[in-house]
C-alpha positions as CSV (number, residue, x, y, z in Angstrom):
1,M,163.1,72.0,313.1
2,T,162.8,74.4,316.0
3,L,165.8,76.4,317.3
4,K,165.8,77.3,320.9
5,G,168.2,79.6,322.7
6,E,168.5,81.4,326.0
7,N,165.9,83.9,325.1
8,F,164.3,82.8,321.8
9,S,162.6,80.0,320.1
10,F,161.5,79.8,316.5
11,K,160.6,77.2,313.9
12,L,162.6,77.2,310.7
13,P,160.5,77.5,307.5
14,K,160.4,74.2,305.5
15,N,162.4,75.7,302.7
16,V,165.3,76.6,305.1
17,E,165.0,73.4,307.2
18,K,165.6,71.1,304.2
19,R,169.1,72.7,303.7
20,F,170.4,71.1,306.9
21,A,171.2,67.6,308.0
22,K,168.6,66.2,310.4
23,K,169.6,66.4,314.1
24,K,168.1,64.6,317.1
25,S,165.8,66.5,319.4
26,G,167.7,68.3,322.1
27,E,171.0,68.3,320.4
28,R,173.1,71.4,320.9
29,L,173.9,73.5,317.8
30,T,175.7,76.7,317.1
31,L,173.8,79.2,315.1
32,G,175.8,81.5,312.8
33,I,174.6,84.5,310.9
34,R,176.4,87.5,309.2
35,P,175.9,91.0,310.6
36,E,174.2,92.1,307.4
37,D,171.5,89.4,307.9
38,V,170.4,90.8,311.3
39,V,168.1,93.7,311.8
40,V,167.8,95.7,315.0
41,G,164.7,97.6,316.0
42,K,162.5,98.7,318.8
43,G,159.4,96.8,317.8
44,E,157.7,94.3,320.0
45,S,157.2,91.8,317.2
46,D,161.0,91.2,316.8
47,L,162.1,87.6,317.1
48,I,164.7,88.0,319.9
49,R,164.9,90.6,322.6
50,G,168.3,91.9,323.7
51,E,170.2,94.8,325.2
52,I,172.5,97.2,323.3
53,Y,176.1,96.8,324.6
54,V,177.8,99.3,322.3
55,V,177.1,101.3,319.1
56,E,180.0,102.2,316.8
57,P,179.5,104.7,314.0
58,L,181.2,103.5,310.8
59,G,180.2,106.4,308.5
60,R,177.3,105.3,306.4
61,D,176.4,102.5,308.8
62,K,176.6,101.7,312.5
63,L,178.0,98.5,314.1
64,V,175.8,97.5,317.0
65,D,176.7,94.9,319.7
66,V,173.7,93.4,321.3
67,K,173.7,91.2,324.4
68,L,171.4,88.2,324.0
69,G,171.4,86.4,327.3
70,G,175.0,85.3,327.8
71,N,176.0,85.9,324.2
72,R,176.8,89.0,322.2
73,I,176.1,89.5,318.5
74,K,177.3,92.2,316.1
75,L,174.9,93.6,313.5
76,I,174.9,96.4,311.0
77,A,172.3,99.2,311.4
78,S,171.7,102.2,309.2
79,R,173.3,105.5,310.3
80,D,169.8,106.7,311.3
81,F,169.6,104.0,314.0
82,Q,169.0,105.7,317.4
83,G,170.1,103.5,320.2
84,N,172.3,103.7,323.3
85,A,174.1,101.2,325.5
86,G,171.7,99.6,328.0
87,E,168.6,100.1,325.9
88,N,166.4,97.0,325.1
89,V,165.9,96.3,321.4
90,G,164.4,93.6,319.2
91,V,166.5,91.6,316.8
92,S,165.2,89.8,313.7
93,L,167.2,87.3,311.6
94,N,167.1,86.7,307.9
95,V,166.6,82.9,308.6
96,A,167.1,82.1,304.9
97,N,170.8,83.0,305.5
98,I,171.5,81.3,308.8
99,H,174.3,78.7,309.3
100,L,174.0,75.8,311.7
101,F,177.0,73.9,313.1
102,D,177.4,70.8,315.3
103,K,178.3,72.1,318.7
104,E,180.8,69.4,319.4
105,S,182.7,69.1,316.1
106,G,182.1,72.6,314.7
107,K,181.2,71.0,311.4
108,S,178.5,72.7,309.2
109,L,175.2,71.0,308.9
110,R,174.4,72.5,305.6
111,I,173.8,69.9,302.9
112,D,173.1,71.9,299.8
């Protein structure tokens, strides 16, 4: 199963793919992931490229909003993260913890 978005494309590992109901090629899905399963960095090898929208210090962590094409995601970064609004960053996902939903019905595709 390959997931494609506005500015990313990646093949799910087999051990992750088998947790989801099979969908037809080209079907639209919604990808969900919790902020703690997203990592932001400035490396070129990151899965998805985006732009920082806002950084909110929370004490021991920072909440970072990143624009990915027409979408925004929130993620949790360490307090040492140095980034400012408008800067380009890389985003990596812990694909083992993603959630997939049918775009039309909103129902989860998870089968385990």
